[in-house]
C-alpha positions, 0 to 999 in steps of 0.5 A: 431260420424257422427251424432254428426258431422252433428248436430254440423255442421248444427245447430252450425257451428262447426266441430269435428276434431282429432289432433294427439297431442290433440285428438278430438276437435272443429273447427269453420265452419264460423266466430264468433264475440266477445260475440257471442254464439259458443255452449251451452249444458244442462248437461247430469247429474248434482248434486248441491254441498254440502254447509256446511253453508246451510243445505238445499243445492240447488234445484236439477234442477235450483240450487236456495236456496229459498223456498226449500223442501226436497223430502219426500221419499228419504230425500236427494234431494231438490226442490224449487217448483213443477215446478222443481220437475216435470221437473226432475221427470223422472230421480229422480223417479228412483233415489228416489227409489234407494236412499230410500233404502240406509241405514241412516248411509250411507247417509253422504257418498253420496257425489256429485261425488257419486250421479253424478255417480249414476245419470249417470247410471240411465239416461243411463238406461232411455235413453235405455228404451226410457223414456228420449229422446236420441239425437246425442248431448245427449247420453251415447255414448258421455260419453263413448268416453271421455278420462279417463287417467286411465294409468296415475293415481297413485295407491292411486287414483285408489284404491279410484276410486275402493272404490267409484265404489263399493259404487255406485254398492251397491247403484244401486243394479243391477246384474253384467251383467248390471253394471261393477265396473271397468267401474264405476271406469273408469267413475270416472276418466273421471269425474275428467278430464271432469266434470265442476264446474257450477258457478254463475255470481260471479264465486261461485261454485253451482254444478258439471255437465257433458257436453260431447260435451263441453268437446271436447273443448281443453285448451289454456292459451290464449283462444279465447272463455270463458265458462260461465253458465246460470243456468245449461246451459253451454254457450261458447262465443267468446272473440275475432274474431274467423275466419272460420276453427279455433279451439275453445279454452277455459281455464281449469284453472286460467290464471292469474298465472306464466307458472310454476304454470299453467303447474303444475295445468294442469299436475296434473288435466288434465294430459297434458303439454300445448303448447299454444303460451303463454306456449312455451315462458317459460324461455324467458325474457317476460315469466320470467318478467310476472311470477315475476310480477304475483307471485313475489316481488316488489322493495324496492324503491316505485318509482321503478316499476321493478320486482325481480329475485333471487340473484345468491349468494342467498342473496335475490332478486334483482330488474331487473330495479334498482339493489336494493337487498331485503334480504331473511329475510325481505321477510320471516318476511312479508310473515309470517305476511301475513300468520298469518293475512290470518289465522285470516281472515279465522276465522272471514270472515264468521261472523263479516264482519267489523272485516274481513274488518279490517283484510283484510286491514291489509293483503293488507298493508303487501302485498303492501310492499311485492308484485308487484302492479299487484300481483295475491295475492294482487288482490285477497285480493282486490277482497275479500275486494270489496265483503265485502264492498258490503255486508256491503253496504259501497259503498264508499269503494266498489267503491274504490276497484272497481277501483283496480279490475275492469278496467272499473272503472279506472279513466281517 
């Protein structure tokens, strides 16, 4: 801990602190400006996601999908060229030997989570043997210090972790003195709470990685920083002026959601209740209004911008600005139509882009009748339409949807 503290303070102007209600966290020891890099880290281990639409997956090192060739020995890992293969060789040499012994029938069981755990133990072994360098910000001790929340996990999940741990043990084939199934299960729980999804610039998931130092950063629904990825490299940048002595905060979840939705997601995935400045307003007028706008319905009067709340007599939803009632049956009919169209769109979006665009336009039309203009669901539909029109190179329509989803394109 002292070595990590010194490395962060000397090299990155950060300090590690422990708060009673949060545990370990990172604080700034100088001022950071918007856009400035606060901290960056390569993953301790990372594994590309399996892509059902691309049988060749991604390069194990750079995550590219171009010019891929499968490792001839293990027949599991892919590389885009000799440079990435050589860079990853110290770890893959050992992993390759292990994977080569896996029965062909069990190859499909090698999910990214299983492979990530296998690589975790192999990298620990190589660092102990000094084949791979160990530093104060890159060592297995940082993984051991991560919170697992094992006491809060339900029995079914514990059984699943035990089964996965047993599979990892069978793959490694190490003696019991060197590996413990219970410890592996605990590490699976740690991965569930601490691993990050590595995304590209368009937030498409590429891989899963474990970044033990980045994992020290706590959550807020009003974060002062953002986590982005440059290839495998995790980069935390300030999104506002952060004074010296301030806790670094990122968001673990999608913040464009109601307080109830955010709290539910955080409790299910990370086992805590958020008490950020935004969440402590739960139940107050501003919070109720924001939630109704993001996830609720619009007024029947197109000229009214009010938000709707449930009618006390359970007849439907009442506009809080003009008092107009929207009946439950009307809302149910539109929601049913939207659900049907979404199912239809899911069947054609990966094939005929023109058909997909027409279906999503129909979804947008229904949502405009039902949702507030700032609704999350409406915004997601418009983001999908933007992507489809860009793929079709229909730049006129794409620009029109840019004005909806990207504020910089708004008309002056």
